[in-house]
C-alpha positions as CSV (number, residue, x, y, z in Angstrom):
1,M,-1.6,13.8,12.1
2,G,-3.7,15.9,14.2
3,N,-4.1,15.9,18.0
4,L,-4.1,12.9,20.2
5,I,-6.8,10.6,19.5
6,K,-8.4,9.2,22.1
7,V,-10.7,5.6,20.9
8,L,-12.9,3.2,23.0
9,T,-12.3,-0.1,22.4
10,R,-14.6,-2.1,23.9
11,D,-15.9,-4.1,20.9
12,I,-12.1,-5.4,19.4
13,D,-11.7,-7.5,22.5
14,N,-12.0,-8.7,25.6
15,N,-9.7,-5.8,27.7
16,A,-12.6,-3.3,27.0
17,G,-9.9,-0.6,27.7
18,N,-9.2,2.9,26.9
19,F,-6.5,3.9,24.6
20,F,-4.7,6.8,22.3
21,L,-3.3,6.9,19.0
22,D,-1.3,9.2,18.4
23,F,-0.6,9.2,14.0
24,E,1.5,12.5,15.0
25,N,3.7,12.4,17.9
26,A,4.0,8.8,18.6
27,Q,8.0,8.4,20.0
28,P,9.9,5.2,20.3
29,S,10.7,4.1,23.4
30,A,13.9,2.3,23.8
31,A,12.2,-1.2,23.3
32,E,10.6,-0.1,20.6
33,R,14.0,2.2,19.1
34,Q,16.2,-0.2,17.2
35,V,12.9,-1.5,15.0
36,W,11.8,1.9,14.7
37,E,15.0,3.6,13.7
38,E,15.3,0.7,10.5
39,V,11.9,0.9,9.0
40,N,12.3,5.1,9.4
41,R,14.9,4.8,6.8
42,V,12.4,3.2,4.6
43,L,9.6,5.6,5.2
44,A,11.7,8.6,4.3
45,E,12.9,7.6,1.1
46,G,9.0,6.2,0.4
47,L,8.6,10.5,0.5
48,V,10.8,10.5,-2.6
49,I,9.3,8.1,-3.8
50,L,5.7,9.3,-4.2
51,D,6.8,12.5,-4.9
52,D,9.1,10.7,-7.8
53,L,6.1,9.3,-8.9
54,Q,3.7,12.4,-8.7
55,N,6.3,13.9,-10.5
56,Y,6.3,11.4,-13.3
57,K,5.9,12.6,-17.3
58,G,7.2,9.9,-19.1
59,A,8.5,9.7,-22.9
60,G,5.1,9.6,-24.2
61,E,5.8,12.8,-27.2
62,E,9.4,11.2,-27.6
63,I,7.8,7.6,-28.2
64,R,5.8,9.1,-30.3
65,Q,7.6,10.3,-32.9
66,A,10.0,7.2,-32.9
67,I,7.2,4.8,-33.6
68,Q,5.9,7.2,-36.7
69,S,9.6,7.7,-37.8
70,P,11.0,4.2,-37.3
71,A,14.2,5.2,-39.5
72,E,14.9,8.2,-38.4
73,E,17.9,7.5,-35.8
74,R,18.5,11.2,-34.3
75,I,14.2,10.7,-33.5
76,Q,15.4,7.2,-32.0
77,E,18.1,7.9,-30.3
78,R,16.0,11.3,-28.5
79,A,13.3,8.7,-27.4
80,W,16.2,6.5,-25.9
81,S,17.6,9.4,-24.3
82,A,14.8,10.5,-22.7
83,V,13.3,6.6,-21.6
84,V,17.0,5.0,-20.4
85,P,15.9,7.5,-17.0
86,L,12.6,6.7,-16.6
87,V,13.1,3.7,-16.7
88,G,16.0,3.9,-13.7
89,K,13.5,5.3,-11.8
90,L,11.0,2.8,-12.6
91,K,13.6,0.2,-11.3
92,K,14.3,2.1,-8.0
93,F,10.1,2.1,-7.1
94,Y,10.4,-1.8,-8.3
95,E,13.5,-2.0,-5.7
96,F,12.2,0.2,-3.0
97,S,9.2,-1.7,-2.6
98,Q,11.4,-5.0,-1.2
99,K,12.8,-2.6,1.4
100,L,8.6,-1.9,1.8
101,E,8.3,-5.7,2.2
102,S,10.9,-6.3,4.3
103,S,9.8,-3.6,7.3
104,L,6.5,-4.8,6.4
105,K,7.4,-8.0,7.9
106,V,10.1,-6.6,10.5
107,L,6.8,-4.7,12.5
108,L,4.4,-6.9,12.5
109,D,6.8,-9.5,14.4
110,A,6.9,-7.0,16.9
111,L,3.3,-6.9,16.8
112,T,2.1,-9.6,16.8
113,S,4.5,-11.3,19.2
114,S,2.6,-13.3,21.7
115,A,3.5,-11.3,25.1
116,C,0.5,-9.1,24.9
117,S,-2.4,-8.7,23.0
118,P,-2.5,-6.8,18.9
119,T,-4.2,-3.9,21.4
120,Q,-2.1,-3.9,24.5
121,H,0.8,-4.1,21.7
122,L,-0.9,-0.8,19.7
123,E,-1.2,0.9,22.7
124,Q,2.2,0.2,24.1
125,D,4.4,0.4,20.8
126,Q,2.0,3.1,19.7
127,A,5.4,4.3,17.5
128,L,5.6,1.0,15.7
129,A,1.7,1.1,15.0
130,R,2.1,4.7,13.8
131,Q,5.2,3.6,11.5
132,F,2.9,0.5,10.6
133,A,-0.3,3.2,8.9
134,Q,2.5,4.9,7.2
135,I,3.1,2.7,5.1
136,L,-0.1,1.6,4.6
137,H,-0.9,5.4,3.2
138,F,2.1,5.2,1.1
139,T,1.1,1.7,-0.2
140,L,-2.3,3.0,-0.8
141,R,-1.3,6.1,-2.1
142,F,1.5,5.5,-4.2
143,D,-1.1,2.8,-5.8
144,E,-3.3,5.6,-6.5
145,L,-0.5,7.4,-8.2
146,K,0.0,4.4,-10.5
147,M,-3.0,3.6,-11.7
148,T,-3.5,7.3,-13.1
149,N,-0.5,7.4,-15.1
150,P,-0.4,5.1,-18.1
151,A,2.6,6.7,-18.8
152,I,4.2,4.1,-16.4
153,Q,3.5,1.0,-18.2
154,N,4.1,2.5,-21.8
155,D,7.7,3.9,-20.9
156,F,8.7,0.7,-19.9
157,S,7.1,-1.8,-23.0
158,Y,9.1,0.4,-24.9
159,Y,12.3,0.3,-22.8
160,R,11.7,-3.3,-23.3
161,R,10.7,-3.7,-27.2
162,T,14.1,-1.6,-27.7
163,I,16.1,-3.9,-25.9
164,S,15.3,-6.4,-27.5
165,R,15.3,-5.4,-31.0
166,M,18.9,-3.5,-30.1
167,R,19.8,-7.7,-28.8
168,I,19.2,-9.3,-32.5
169,N,21.5,-6.1,-34.2
170,N,23.9,-6.7,-31.6
171,L,23.4,-3.0,-30.6
172,V,24.6,-3.2,-26.9
173,A,23.0,-0.4,-24.4
174,D,25.4,2.5,-23.2
175,E,26.9,0.5,-19.8
176,G,24.4,1.0,-16.9
177,N,21.2,1.9,-19.0
178,E,20.3,-1.8,-18.8
179,V,18.0,-3.8,-16.6
180,N,18.7,-6.9,-16.7
181,N,16.3,-9.4,-18.1
182,E,15.4,-11.6,-14.8
183,L,14.4,-8.4,-13.8
184,A,13.1,-6.4,-16.2
185,N,10.6,-9.5,-16.0
186,R,10.6,-8.7,-12.8
187,M,9.6,-5.2,-13.1
188,S,7.1,-6.3,-15.9
189,L,5.1,-8.5,-13.4
190,F,5.2,-5.9,-11.0
191,Y,4.0,-2.9,-12.9
192,A,1.1,-5.1,-14.5
193,N,-0.3,-5.3,-12.0
194,A,-4.0,-2.3,-10.6
195,T,-2.2,-2.3,-7.3
196,P,1.4,-3.2,-7.5
197,M,2.5,-2.0,-3.6
198,L,-0.5,-4.0,-2.4
199,K,-0.5,-7.1,-3.7
200,T,3.2,-6.8,-3.0
201,L,2.1,-6.1,1.3
202,S,-0.6,-8.5,0.7
203,D,2.1,-11.8,-0.6
204,A,4.2,-10.5,2.2
205,T,1.8,-10.9,4.8
206,T,0.4,-14.3,3.8
207,K,3.5,-15.2,3.7
208,F,4.9,-13.9,7.3
209,V,1.9,-16.1,8.4
210,S,2.9,-19.2,6.4
211,D,6.4,-19.0,7.5
212,N,5.7,-17.7,11.6
213,S,3.4,-20.8,12.0
214,D,4.9,-20.8,15.5
215,V,2.8,-17.5,16.0
216,P,-1.2,-17.6,16.0
217,V,-3.1,-17.0,13.1
218,E,-5.2,-14.7,15.2
219,N,-1.9,-12.3,16.2
220,T,-1.8,-11.0,13.0
221,T,-5.6,-10.5,12.1
222,D,-6.7,-9.3,15.7
223,C,-3.8,-6.3,14.7
224,L,-4.7,-5.8,11.4
225,S,-9.1,-5.7,12.6
226,T,-7.9,-3.5,15.0
227,M,-6.5,-0.7,13.0
228,A,-9.6,-0.9,10.6
229,S,-11.5,-0.5,13.8
230,V,-9.4,2.2,15.6
231,C,-9.4,4.1,12.3
232,K,-13.4,3.7,11.8
233,V,-14.3,4.9,15.0
234,M,-11.9,8.0,14.5
235,L,-13.8,8.9,11.1
236,E,-16.9,8.5,12.2
237,T,-17.0,9.5,15.6
238,P,-17.7,13.5,15.8
239,E,-15.8,14.0,18.4
240,Y,-12.6,12.8,17.3
241,R,-12.8,13.8,13.6
242,S,-13.2,17.1,14.5
243,R,-10.0,16.9,16.3
244,F,-8.3,16.3,13.5
245,A,-5.6,19.3,12.0
246,S,-6.3,18.9,8.5
247,E,-8.2,17.0,5.7
248,E,-5.2,15.0,5.2
249,T,-6.1,13.2,8.4
250,V,-9.0,12.2,7.3
251,M,-7.0,10.7,3.8
252,F,-5.1,9.0,6.2
253,C,-7.1,7.0,8.3
254,L,-9.3,6.2,5.6
255,R,-6.1,4.5,3.2
256,V,-5.2,3.3,6.2
257,M,-8.5,1.3,7.1
258,V,-8.5,-0.3,3.4
259,G,-4.7,-1.3,3.4
260,V,-5.7,-3.4,6.8
261,I,-9.0,-4.7,5.4
262,I,-7.8,-5.5,2.8
263,L,-4.4,-6.8,4.5
264,Y,-7.1,-9.2,7.2
265,D,-9.0,-10.4,3.9
266,Y,-6.0,-12.4,2.2
267,V,-4.8,-13.9,5.9
268,H,-7.9,-14.8,7.9
269,P,-9.3,-17.4,6.4
270,A,-12.5,-17.1,5.9
271,G,-11.6,-13.3,4.9
272,A,-13.3,-9.5,6.1
273,F,-16.7,-9.6,4.3
274,V,-17.9,-12.9,6.0
275,K,-20.7,-12.8,8.6
276,T,-18.2,-13.3,11.6
277,S,-15.7,-10.6,10.7
278,K,-13.9,-8.7,13.3
279,I,-14.0,-5.5,11.4
280,D,-17.2,-4.4,10.9
281,M,-17.2,-3.9,7.2
282,K,-20.4,-2.2,6.5
283,G,-19.9,0.8,8.6
284,C,-16.1,0.8,7.0
285,I,-17.6,0.8,3.0
286,R,-20.6,3.3,4.9
287,V,-17.2,5.4,6.0
288,L,-16.0,5.5,3.2
289,K,-19.1,6.7,0.9
290,E,-20.2,9.7,3.4
291,Q,-16.7,11.0,2.0
292,P,-16.6,13.7,-1.4
293,A,-16.5,10.7,-4.1
294,S,-13.9,12.2,-6.3
295,S,-11.2,11.2,-2.9
296,V,-12.3,7.6,-1.9
297,E,-13.1,6.4,-5.7
298,G,-9.6,4.9,-6.0
299,L,-10.5,3.3,-2.2
300,L,-13.1,2.3,-2.9
301,N,-11.9,0.5,-6.0
302,A,-9.5,-1.1,-4.0
303,L,-12.2,-3.3,-1.9
304,R,-13.9,-3.7,-4.7
305,Y,-10.8,-5.2,-7.1
306,T,-7.9,-6.6,-4.9
307,T,-9.6,-8.4,-2.1
308,K,-10.2,-12.4,-1.6
309,H,-13.4,-12.7,-0.6
310,L,-15.7,-10.4,-1.9
311,N,-17.3,-12.6,-4.3
312,D,-17.9,-15.4,-2.3
313,E,-21.2,-17.1,-1.4
314,T,-20.3,-15.7,2.1
315,T,-20.5,-11.9,1.6
316,S,-24.0,-10.7,2.2
317,K,-25.9,-9.2,-0.5
318,Q,-25.9,-6.3,1.2
319,I,-22.4,-5.3,0.9
320,K,-21.7,-6.5,-2.9
321,N,-24.2,-4.5,-2.9
322,M,-22.7,-1.4,-0.7
323,L,-19.5,-1.8,-2.9
324,Q,-21.8,-1.5,-7.0
325,V,-20.9,0.7,-9.1
326,N,-23.6,3.1,-9.0
């Protein structure tokens, strides 16, 4: 993910120190090892999930023919045979979101403990901070791919309609093919959301804060705002950005920055856009808008449509104008 990056954190907390965020080579210490290994297994599976989603073609043509020829049993069977394995993939994606949620909570628990400040956590627990960033990168990438693939909801809708028809006609789907009704309802809610993985993480972060009342909410919000600030500094400072090995590192930082902003906006009582926010929202938006429009439109839309407080009266007109669609 590029060379070792030195980031000045003078505006982040009272420690006013320098620390390195190594998004490529950070290795777990003995203290981090157990959590790191648990989360690493999930992240490895995430690479397979993204690959499957990127190559998800859908059964649009088979479904179209089946709808046009409802009496042709052969065509109906062909459509069903095409959709069933795809729904198996959609089930796997949904079940992975639950694993990702668990991993996020494990990392938040480690990175927000009161043993030291958020900045000290990110400096000392770099391998876990890197994994936290990787989860956010995965989340934004998954949602970008999902939003541009209408076949996902079309396939699942056809599957549910066909299952309902089979039940009415007392026909039983092949053993192991069927997603039970409760799971199908949860999957429907998941895929109906424009950014399902981001919603999963936002809800999980909010629940983490409410379930851990002994941990000050500032521990979580400061961890998130620190991550946003570090990413912004790396992106806007030529000295740091010139050390990136590839453009992929730029997109990695952009996705992480947007991800932590959205989580912060859900967890902090006043949100990310209020004047007293610890996140420099104008600076973050400016960094996004300096990138090629085609590469960041999805991230800008995530800020426009998936945050909680953007349209509050406490959000300045300047920020609202910066996020207006041109």
